PDB file of N, CA, C and O in Angstrom:
ATOM      1  N   MET A   1       1.229  -1.325  -0.102  1.00  0.00           N
ATOM      2  CA  MET A   1       0.212   0.100  -0.119  1.00  0.00           C
ATOM      3  C   MET A   1       0.587   1.594  -0.204  1.00  0.00           C
ATOM      4  O   MET A   1       0.771   2.338   0.759  1.00  0.00           O
ATOM      5  N   ALA A   2       0.646   1.817  -1.118  1.00  0.00           N
ATOM      6  CA  ALA A   2       1.516   3.431  -1.002  1.00  0.00           C
ATOM      7  C   ALA A   2       0.947   4.539   0.683  1.00  0.00           C
ATOM      8  O   ALA A   2      -0.021   4.653   1.435  1.00  0.00           O
ATOM      9  N   LYS A   3       2.228   5.066   0.496  1.00  0.00           N
ATOM     10  CA  LYS A   3       2.411   5.840   1.987  1.00  0.00           C
ATOM     11  C   LYS A   3       1.627   6.998   1.585  1.00  0.00           C
ATOM     12  O   LYS A   3       1.546   7.129   0.363  1.00  0.00           O
ATOM     13  N   LYS A   4       0.885   8.082   2.459  1.00  0.00           N
ATOM     14  CA  LYS A   4      -0.018   8.698   2.397  1.00  0.00           C
ATOM     15  C   LYS A   4       1.321  10.049   2.185  1.00  0.00           C
ATOM     16  O   LYS A   4       2.313  10.139   2.908  1.00  0.00           O
ATOM     17  N   GLN A   5       1.003  10.930   1.071  1.00  0.00           N
ATOM     18  CA  GLN A   5       1.666  12.060   0.893  1.00  0.00           C
ATOM     19  C   GLN A   5       1.821  13.033   2.332  1.00  0.00           C
ATOM     20  O   GLN A   5       0.845  13.246   3.052  1.00  0.00           O
ATOM     21  N   THR A   6       3.108  13.547   2.611  1.00  0.00           N
ATOM     22  CA  THR A   6       2.801  14.510   3.379  1.00  0.00           C
ATOM     23  C   THR A   6       3.279  15.733   3.259  1.00  0.00           C
ATOM     24  O   THR A   6       3.153  16.641   4.080  1.00  0.00           O
ATOM     25  N   ARG A   7       3.910  15.773   2.092  1.00  0.00           N
ATOM     26  CA  ARG A   7       4.838  16.799   1.104  1.00  0.00           C
ATOM     27  C   ARG A   7       3.874  17.371   0.385  1.00  0.00           C
ATOM     28  O   ARG A   7       2.825  16.771   0.154  1.00  0.00           O
ATOM     29  N   ARG A   8       4.162  18.847  -0.143  1.00  0.00           N
ATOM     30  CA  ARG A   8       2.890  19.816  -1.056  1.00  0.00           C
ATOM     31  C   ARG A   8       3.958  20.527  -1.715  1.00  0.00           C
ATOM     32  O   ARG A   8       4.995  20.945  -1.202  1.00  0.00           O
ATOM     33  N   SER A   9       3.577  20.613  -2.923  1.00  0.00           N
ATOM     34  CA  SER A   9       4.588  21.990  -3.577  1.00  0.00           C
ATOM     35  C   SER A   9       3.725  23.445  -3.348  1.00  0.00           C
ATOM     36  O   SER A   9       2.528  23.329  -3.085  1.00  0.00           O
ATOM     37  N   VAL A  10       4.108  24.337  -3.410  1.00  0.00           N
ATOM     38  CA  VAL A  10       3.771  25.753  -3.705  1.00  0.00           C
ATOM     39  C   VAL A  10       4.493  26.341  -5.241  1.00  0.00           C
ATOM     40  O   VAL A  10       5.641  26.110  -5.620  1.00  0.00           O
ATOM     41  N   SER A  11       3.735  26.927  -5.758  1.00  0.00           N
ATOM     42  CA  SER A  11       4.333  27.932  -6.936  1.00  0.00           C
ATOM     43  C   SER A  11       5.063  29.362  -6.562  1.00  0.00           C
ATOM     44  O   SER A  11       4.317  30.323  -6.371  1.00  0.00           O
ATOM     45  N   ILE A  12       6.260  29.518  -6.467  1.00  0.00           N
ATOM     46  CA  ILE A  12       6.237  31.038  -6.441  1.00  0.00           C
ATOM     47  C   ILE A  12       7.246  31.707  -7.877  1.00  0.00           C
ATOM     48  O   ILE A  12       7.448  31.040  -8.892  1.00  0.00           O
ATOM     49  N   ARG A  13       7.672  32.848  -7.707  1.00  0.00           N
ATOM     50  CA  ARG A  13       8.032  33.500  -9.157  1.00  0.00           C
ATOM     51  C   ARG A  13       9.463  32.963  -9.280  1.00  0.00           C
ATOM     52  O   ARG A  13       9.842  32.368  -8.272  1.00  0.00           O
ATOM     53  N   GLY A  14      10.159  33.021 -10.079  1.00  0.00           N
ATOM     54  CA  GLY A  14      11.451  32.950 -10.432  1.00  0.00           C
ATOM     55  C   GLY A  14      12.620  33.134  -9.648  1.00  0.00           C
ATOM     56  O   GLY A  14      13.544  32.452  -9.205  1.00  0.00           O
ATOM     57  N   SER A  15      12.035  34.900  -9.640  1.00  0.00           N
ATOM     58  CA  SER A  15      13.023  35.619  -9.033  1.00  0.00           C
ATOM     59  C   SER A  15      12.746  35.380  -7.374  1.00  0.00           C
ATOM     60  O   SER A  15      13.432  36.045  -6.599  1.00  0.00           O
ATOM     61  N   THR A  16      12.285  34.946  -7.124  1.00  0.00           N
ATOM     62  CA  THR A  16      11.609  34.853  -5.734  1.00  0.00           C
ATOM     63  C   THR A  16      12.317  33.505  -5.311  1.00  0.00           C
ATOM     64  O   THR A  16      13.027  33.552  -4.307  1.00  0.00           O
ATOM     65  N   TYR A  17      12.188  32.305  -5.990  1.00  0.00           N
ATOM     66  CA  TYR A  17      12.754  31.145  -5.694  1.00  0.00           C
ATOM     67  C   TYR A  17      14.357  31.533  -5.839  1.00  0.00           C
ATOM     68  O   TYR A  17      15.243  31.025  -5.152  1.00  0.00           O
ATOM     69  N   GLU A  18      14.504  32.262  -6.588  1.00  0.00           N
ATOM     70  CA  GLU A  18      16.435  32.508  -6.873  1.00  0.00           C
ATOM     71  C   GLU A  18      17.184  33.244  -5.409  1.00  0.00           C
ATOM     72  O   GLU A  18      18.279  32.938  -4.937  1.00  0.00           O
ATOM     73  N   GLN A  19      16.281  34.224  -4.923  1.00  0.00           N
ATOM     74  CA  GLN A  19      16.348  34.876  -3.520  1.00  0.00           C
ATOM     75  C   GLN A  19      16.685  34.081  -2.871  1.00  0.00           C
ATOM     76  O   GLN A  19      17.795  34.195  -2.352  1.00  0.00           O
ATOM     77  N   ILE A  20      15.738  32.723  -2.570  1.00  0.00           N
ATOM     78  CA  ILE A  20      15.858  31.796  -1.641  1.00  0.00           C
ATOM     79  C   ILE A  20      16.779  30.661  -1.516  1.00  0.00           C
ATOM     80  O   ILE A  20      17.195  29.974  -0.583  1.00  0.00           O
ATOM     81  N   ARG A  21      17.005  30.720  -3.208  1.00  0.00           N
ATOM     82  CA  ARG A  21      18.355  29.763  -3.129  1.00  0.00           C
ATOM     83  C   ARG A  21      19.673  30.274  -3.260  1.00  0.00           C
ATOM     84  O   ARG A  21      20.644  29.588  -3.583  1.00  0.00           O
ATOM     85  N   LYS A  22      19.697  31.705  -2.960  1.00  0.00           N
ATOM     86  CA  LYS A  22      21.105  32.062  -3.064  1.00  0.00           C
ATOM     87  C   LYS A  22      21.038  32.414  -1.655  1.00  0.00           C
ATOM     88  O   LYS A  22      22.141  32.348  -1.112  1.00  0.00           O
ATOM     89  N   TYR A  23      19.928  32.824  -0.775  1.00  0.00           N
ATOM     90  CA  TYR A  23      20.457  32.936   0.847  1.00  0.00           C
ATOM     91  C   TYR A  23      20.567  31.131   1.411  1.00  0.00           C
ATOM     92  O   TYR A  23      21.250  31.139   2.435  1.00  0.00           O
ATOM     93  N   CYS A  24      20.219  29.989   1.142  1.00  0.00           N
ATOM     94  CA  CYS A  24      19.874  28.844   1.381  1.00  0.00           C
ATOM     95  C   CYS A  24      21.214  28.414   1.275  1.00  0.00           C
ATOM     96  O   CYS A  24      21.770  27.858   2.222  1.00  0.00           O
ATOM     97  N   GLU A  25      21.999  28.708  -0.226  1.00  0.00           N
ATOM     98  CA  GLU A  25      23.481  28.073  -0.008  1.00  0.00           C
ATOM     99  C   GLU A  25      24.274  29.022   0.625  1.00  0.00           C
ATOM    100  O   GLU A  25      25.466  28.715   0.639  1.00  0.00           O
ATOM    101  N   ARG A  26      23.965  30.174   1.202  1.00  0.00           N
ATOM    102  CA  ARG A  26      25.174  31.329   1.452  1.00  0.00           C
ATOM    103  C   ARG A  26      24.976  30.906   3.085  1.00  0.00           C
ATOM    104  O   ARG A  26      25.764  31.266   3.959  1.00  0.00           O
ATOM    105  N   ASN A  27      23.801  30.092   3.322  1.00  0.00           N
ATOM    106  CA  ASN A  27      23.922  29.848   4.871  1.00  0.00           C
ATOM    107  C   ASN A  27      23.738  28.914   5.402  1.00  0.00           C
ATOM    108  O   ASN A  27      23.573  28.900   6.621  1.00  0.00           O
ATOM    109  N   ASN A  28      23.688  27.119   4.163  1.00  0.00           N
ATOM    110  CA  ASN A  28      24.356  26.447   4.762  1.00  0.00           C
ATOM    111  C   ASN A  28      23.059  25.627   5.154  1.00  0.00           C
ATOM    112  O   ASN A  28      23.187  24.821   6.075  1.00  0.00           O
ATOM    113  N   VAL A  29      21.515  25.786   4.393  1.00  0.00           N
ATOM    114  CA  VAL A  29      19.994  25.501   4.872  1.00  0.00           C
ATOM    115  C   VAL A  29      19.610  24.984   3.541  1.00  0.00           C
ATOM    116  O   VAL A  29      20.238  25.251   2.516  1.00  0.00           O
ATOM    117  N   SER A  30      18.614  24.275   3.587  1.00  0.00           N
ATOM    118  CA  SER A  30      17.585  23.521   2.714  1.00  0.00           C
ATOM    119  C   SER A  30      16.936  24.492   2.675  1.00  0.00           C
ATOM    120  O   SER A  30      16.929  25.300   3.604  1.00  0.00           O
ATOM    121  N   MET A  31      16.070  24.671   1.320  1.00  0.00           N
ATOM    122  CA  MET A  31      15.114  25.388   0.869  1.00  0.00           C
ATOM    123  C   MET A  31      14.161  24.968   1.496  1.00  0.00           C
ATOM    124  O   MET A  31      13.510  25.774   2.160  1.00  0.00           O
ATOM    125  N   SER A  32      13.843  23.763   1.476  1.00  0.00           N
ATOM    126  CA  SER A  32      12.483  23.534   2.260  1.00  0.00           C
ATOM    127  C   SER A  32      12.361  23.658   3.841  1.00  0.00           C
ATOM    128  O   SER A  32      11.281  23.974   4.339  1.00  0.00           O
ATOM    129  N   GLU A  33      13.628  23.374   4.727  1.00  0.00           N
ATOM    130  CA  GLU A  33      13.805  23.770   5.965  1.00  0.00           C
ATOM    131  C   GLU A  33      13.514  25.410   6.194  1.00  0.00           C
ATOM    132  O   GLU A  33      12.863  25.859   7.138  1.00  0.00           O
ATOM    133  N   PHE A  34      14.162  26.240   5.085  1.00  0.00           N
ATOM    134  CA  PHE A  34      13.844  27.895   5.159  1.00  0.00           C
ATOM    135  C   PHE A  34      12.750  28.075   5.561  1.00  0.00           C
ATOM    136  O   PHE A  34      12.278  28.535   6.601  1.00  0.00           O
ATOM    137  N   VAL A  35      12.179  27.496   4.238  1.00  0.00           N
ATOM    138  CA  VAL A  35      10.270  28.166   3.777  1.00  0.00           C
ATOM    139  C   VAL A  35       9.933  27.454   4.776  1.00  0.00           C
ATOM    140  O   VAL A  35       9.579  28.301   5.596  1.00  0.00           O
ATOM    141  N   GLU A  36       9.793  26.322   5.308  1.00  0.00           N
ATOM    142  CA  GLU A  36       8.824  25.560   6.618  1.00  0.00           C
ATOM    143  C   GLU A  36       9.293  26.603   7.814  1.00  0.00           C
ATOM    144  O   GLU A  36       8.288  27.179   8.232  1.00  0.00           O
ATOM    145  N   GLU A  37      10.488  27.034   8.500  1.00  0.00           N
ATOM    146  CA  GLU A  37      10.699  27.765   9.486  1.00  0.00           C
ATOM    147  C   GLU A  37      10.039  28.907   9.427  1.00  0.00           C
ATOM    148  O   GLU A  37       9.378  29.256  10.405  1.00  0.00           O
ATOM    149  N   GLN A  38      10.109  29.903   7.973  1.00  0.00           N
ATOM    150  CA  GLN A  38       9.672  31.172   8.117  1.00  0.00           C
ATOM    151  C   GLN A  38       8.163  31.163   8.549  1.00  0.00           C
ATOM    152  O   GLN A  38       7.680  31.840   9.457  1.00  0.00           O
ATOM    153  N   ILE A  39       7.610  30.418   7.866  1.00  0.00           N
ATOM    154  CA  ILE A  39       6.153  29.858   7.549  1.00  0.00           C
ATOM    155  C   ILE A  39       5.861  30.249   9.169  1.00  0.00           C
ATOM    156  O   ILE A  39       5.449  31.272   9.716  1.00  0.00           O
ATOM    157  N   ALA A  40       6.290  28.894   9.666  1.00  0.00           N
ATOM    158  CA  ALA A  40       6.075  28.577  11.020  1.00  0.00           C
ATOM    159  C   ALA A  40       6.326  30.008  12.057  1.00  0.00           C
ATOM    160  O   ALA A  40       5.465  30.458  12.814  1.00  0.00           O
ATOM    161  N   HIS A  41       7.377  30.434  11.918  1.00  0.00           N
ATOM    162  CA  HIS A  41       7.971  31.764  12.454  1.00  0.00           C
ATOM    163  C   HIS A  41       6.118  32.815  12.252  1.00  0.00           C
ATOM    164  O   HIS A  41       5.395  33.349  13.094  1.00  0.00           O
ATOM    165  N   PHE A  42       6.020  32.686  10.865  1.00  0.00           N
ATOM    166  CA  PHE A  42       4.970  33.572  10.545  1.00  0.00           C
ATOM    167  C   PHE A  42       3.470  33.324  11.555  1.00  0.00           C
ATOM    168  O   PHE A  42       2.682  34.026  12.188  1.00  0.00           O
ATOM    169  N   PHE A  43       3.636  32.146  11.295  1.00  0.00           N
ATOM    170  CA  PHE A  43       2.074  31.544  12.262  1.00  0.00           C
ATOM    171  C   PHE A  43       2.710  31.848  13.607  1.00  0.00           C
ATOM    172  O   PHE A  43       1.814  32.550  14.076  1.00  0.00           O
ATOM    173  N   GLY A  44       3.301  31.816  14.201  1.00  0.00           N
ATOM    174  CA  GLY A  44       3.923  31.806  15.662  1.00  0.00           C
ATOM    175  C   GLY A  44       3.964  30.434  16.455  1.00  0.00           C
ATOM    176  O   GLY A  44       3.668  30.158  17.617  1.00  0.00           O
ATOM    177  N   ASN A  45       4.569  29.478  15.116  1.00  0.00           N
ATOM    178  CA  ASN A  45       4.392  28.096  15.980  1.00  0.00           C
ATOM    179  C   ASN A  45       6.197  27.860  15.795  1.00  0.00           C
ATOM    180  O   ASN A  45       6.852  27.122  15.059  1.00  0.00           O
ATOM    181  N   GLY A  46       6.466  28.573  16.533  1.00  0.00           N
ATOM    182  CA  GLY A  46       7.999  28.234  17.208  1.00  0.00           C
ATOM    183  C   GLY A  46       9.036  28.974  16.393  1.00  0.00           C
ATOM    184  O   GLY A  46       8.819  29.413  15.264  1.00  0.00           O
ATOM    185  N   GLY A  47      10.253  29.088  17.094  1.00  0.00           N
ATOM    186  CA  GLY A  47      11.424  29.703  16.086  1.00  0.00           C
ATOM    187  C   GLY A  47      12.360  28.873  15.047  1.00  0.00           C
ATOM    188  O   GLY A  47      12.192  27.777  14.513  1.00  0.00           O
ATOM    189  N   SER A  48      13.153  29.589  14.990  1.00  0.00           N
ATOM    190  CA  SER A  48      14.359  29.089  13.900  1.00  0.00           C
ATOM    191  C   SER A  48      15.221  27.594  15.042  1.00  0.00           C
ATOM    192  O   SER A  48      15.158  27.552  16.271  1.00  0.00           O
ATOM    193  N   LYS A  49      15.738  26.853  14.392  1.00  0.00           N
ATOM    194  CA  LYS A  49      16.765  25.896  15.472  1.00  0.00           C
ATOM    195  C   LYS A  49      17.941  26.570  14.913  1.00  0.00           C
ATOM    196  O   LYS A  49      19.003  26.223  15.430  1.00  0.00           O
ATOM    197  N   ARG A  50      18.001  27.312  14.128  1.00  0.00           N
ATOM    198  CA  ARG A  50      19.544  27.894  14.270  1.00  0.00           C
ATOM    199  C   ARG A  50      19.706  29.218  14.096  1.00  0.00           C
ATOM    200  O   ARG A  50      18.902  29.724  13.313  1.00  0.00           O
ATOM    201  N   GLU A  51      20.534  29.964  14.608  1.00  0.00           N
ATOM    202  CA  GLU A  51      20.817  31.026  14.977  1.00  0.00           C
ATOM    203  C   GLU A  51      20.897  32.173  13.488  1.00  0.00           C
ATOM    204  O   GLU A  51      21.635  31.989  12.520  1.00  0.00           O
ATOM    205  N   GLU A  52      19.829  33.457  13.682  1.00  0.00           N
ATOM    206  CA  GLU A  52      19.889  34.592  12.892  1.00  0.00           C
ATOM    207  C   GLU A  52      20.483  35.502  13.276  1.00  0.00           C
ATOM    208  O   GLU A  52      20.655  35.715  14.476  1.00  0.00           O
ATOM    209  N   SER A  53      21.194  36.678  11.794  1.00  0.00           N
ATOM    210  CA  SER A  53      21.303  37.686  12.597  1.00  0.00           C
ATOM    211  C   SER A  53      19.717  38.915  12.703  1.00  0.00           C
ATOM    212  O   SER A  53      18.520  38.632  12.749  1.00  0.00           O
ATOM    213  N   ALA A  54      20.259  39.956  12.708  1.00  0.00           N
ATOM    214  CA  ALA A  54      18.352  40.855  12.158  1.00  0.00           C
ATOM    215  C   ALA A  54      18.888  41.305  11.232  1.00  0.00           C
ATOM    216  O   ALA A  54      18.546  42.479  11.091  1.00  0.00           O
ATOM    217  N   GLU A  55      19.767  40.890  10.291  1.00  0.00           N
ATOM    218  CA  GLU A  55      19.564  41.704   9.171  1.00  0.00           C
ATOM    219  C   GLU A  55      19.241  40.343   8.101  1.00  0.00           C
ATOM    220  O   GLU A  55      19.280  40.727   6.932  1.00  0.00           O
ATOM    221  N   GLU A  56      18.995  39.155   8.203  1.00  0.00           N
ATOM    222  CA  GLU A  56      19.075  37.961   8.066  1.00  0.00           C
ATOM    223  C   GLU A  56      17.660  37.531   7.922  1.00  0.00           C
ATOM    224  O   GLU A  56      17.185  37.060   6.889  1.00  0.00           O
ATOM    225  N   ARG A  57      16.929  37.759   9.201  1.00  0.00           N
ATOM    226  CA  ARG A  57      15.244  37.873   9.545  1.00  0.00           C
ATOM    227  C   ARG A  57      14.828  38.123   8.765  1.00  0.00           C
ATOM    228  O   ARG A  57      15.340  39.089   8.199  1.00  0.00           O
ATOM    229  N   ILE A  58      13.634  37.505   8.126  1.00  0.00           N
ATOM    230  CA  ILE A  58      12.179  37.801   7.224  1.00  0.00           C
ATOM    231  C   ILE A  58      11.537  38.819   8.155  1.00  0.00           C
ATOM    232  O   ILE A  58      12.001  38.497   9.249  1.00  0.00           O
ATOM    233  N   GLU A  59      10.859  39.704   8.320  1.00  0.00           N
ATOM    234  CA  GLU A  59      10.193  40.325   9.421  1.00  0.00           C
ATOM    235  C   GLU A  59       8.681  39.946   8.454  1.00  0.00           C
ATOM    236  O   GLU A  59       8.539  39.513   7.311  1.00  0.00           O
ATOM    237  N   PRO A  60       7.932  40.250   9.272  1.00  0.00           N
ATOM    238  CA  PRO A  60       6.119  39.748   9.197  1.00  0.00           C
ATOM    239  C   PRO A  60       5.827  40.296   7.532  1.00  0.00           C
ATOM    240  O   PRO A  60       5.429  39.691   6.536  1.00  0.00           O
ATOM    241  N   ASP A  61       6.263  41.850   7.788  1.00  0.00           N
ATOM    242  CA  ASP A  61       5.554  42.185   6.944  1.00  0.00           C
ATOM    243  C   ASP A  61       6.217  41.873   5.367  1.00  0.00           C
ATOM    244  O   ASP A  61       5.501  41.767   4.371  1.00  0.00           O
ATOM    245  N   GLN A  62       7.347  41.781   5.351  1.00  0.00           N
ATOM    246  CA  GLN A  62       7.827  40.983   4.145  1.00  0.00           C
ATOM    247  C   GLN A  62       7.309  40.073   3.727  1.00  0.00           C
ATOM    248  O   GLN A  62       7.221  39.918   2.509  1.00  0.00           O
ATOM    249  N   LEU A  63       6.652  38.920   4.874  1.00  0.00           N
ATOM    250  CA  LEU A  63       6.090  37.836   4.249  1.00  0.00           C
ATOM    251  C   LEU A  63       5.016  38.038   3.675  1.00  0.00           C
ATOM    252  O   LEU A  63       4.742  37.252   2.769  1.00  0.00           O
ATOM    253  N   GLN A  64       3.907  39.290   4.030  1.00  0.00           N
ATOM    254  CA  GLN A  64       2.909  39.504   3.678  1.00  0.00           C
ATOM    255  C   GLN A  64       3.033  39.665   2.438  1.00  0.00           C
ATOM    256  O   GLN A  64       2.355  38.890   1.762  1.00  0.00           O
ATOM    257  N   ASP A  65       4.109  40.923   1.494  1.00  0.00           N
ATOM    258  CA  ASP A  65       4.719  41.064   0.304  1.00  0.00           C
ATOM    259  C   ASP A  65       4.767  39.703  -0.621  1.00  0.00           C
ATOM    260  O   ASP A  65       4.101  39.434  -1.622  1.00  0.00           O
ATOM    261  N   ALA A  66       5.989  38.781   0.192  1.00  0.00           N
ATOM    262  CA  ALA A  66       6.064  37.870  -0.329  1.00  0.00           C
ATOM    263  C   ALA A  66       4.696  36.379  -0.724  1.00  0.00           C
ATOM    264  O   ALA A  66       4.739  35.321  -1.354  1.00  0.00           O
ATOM    265  N   ALA A  67       3.589  37.159   0.109  1.00  0.00           N
ATOM    266  CA  ALA A  67       2.870  35.628  -0.003  1.00  0.00           C
ATOM    267  C   ALA A  67       1.897  36.151  -1.637  1.00  0.00           C
ATOM    268  O   ALA A  67       1.336  35.358  -2.393  1.00  0.00           O
ATOM    269  N   ARG A  68       1.947  37.460  -1.779  1.00  0.00           N
ATOM    270  CA  ARG A  68       1.389  37.276  -3.178  1.00  0.00           C
ATOM    271  C   ARG A  68       2.084  36.678  -3.864  1.00  0.00           C
ATOM    272  O   ARG A  68       1.481  36.608  -4.935  1.00  0.00           O
ATOM    273  N   TYR A  69       3.055  36.152  -3.952  1.00  0.00           N
ATOM    274  CA  TYR A  69       3.594  35.219  -5.091  1.00  0.00           C
ATOM    275  C   TYR A  69       3.608  33.884  -4.981  1.00  0.00           C
ATOM    276  O   TYR A  69       3.936  32.942  -5.703  1.00  0.00           O
ATOM    277  N   PHE A  70       3.128  34.044  -3.799  1.00  0.00           N
ATOM    278  CA  PHE A  70       2.946  32.027  -3.437  1.00  0.00           C
ATOM    279  C   PHE A  70       1.254  31.323  -3.691  1.00  0.00           C
ATOM    280  O   PHE A  70       0.277  31.982  -3.335  1.00  0.00           O
ATOM    281  N   THR A  71       1.111  30.117  -4.253  1.00  0.00           N
ATOM    282  CA  THR A  71       0.197  29.725  -4.778  1.00  0.00           C
ATOM    283  C   THR A  71      -0.174  28.539  -4.186  1.00  0.00           C
ATOM    284  O   THR A  71       0.429  27.549  -4.602  1.00  0.00           O
ATOM    285  N   PHE A  72      -1.335  28.299  -2.985  1.00  0.00           N
ATOM    286  CA  PHE A  72      -1.605  27.313  -2.141  1.00  0.00           C
ATOM    287  C   PHE A  72      -2.237  26.419  -3.367  1.00  0.00           C
ATOM    288  O   PHE A  72      -2.688  25.296  -3.143  1.00  0.00           O
TER     289      PHE A  72
END
């Protein structure tokens, strides 16, 4: 019997994807981990497992702007 799928895909603009990819590459973190952490932070479900500087942290208003580019 097949396992129940627990992962889902979202569509984002290419420019947003490249920004996330470059950030993750510089910070040695997977893209899925980064996106999941930022979404959890937005919804108040916990913080990051790793330390971030203030300039690396994405603020809620930035996430709201980015939300225009996500398709769920």
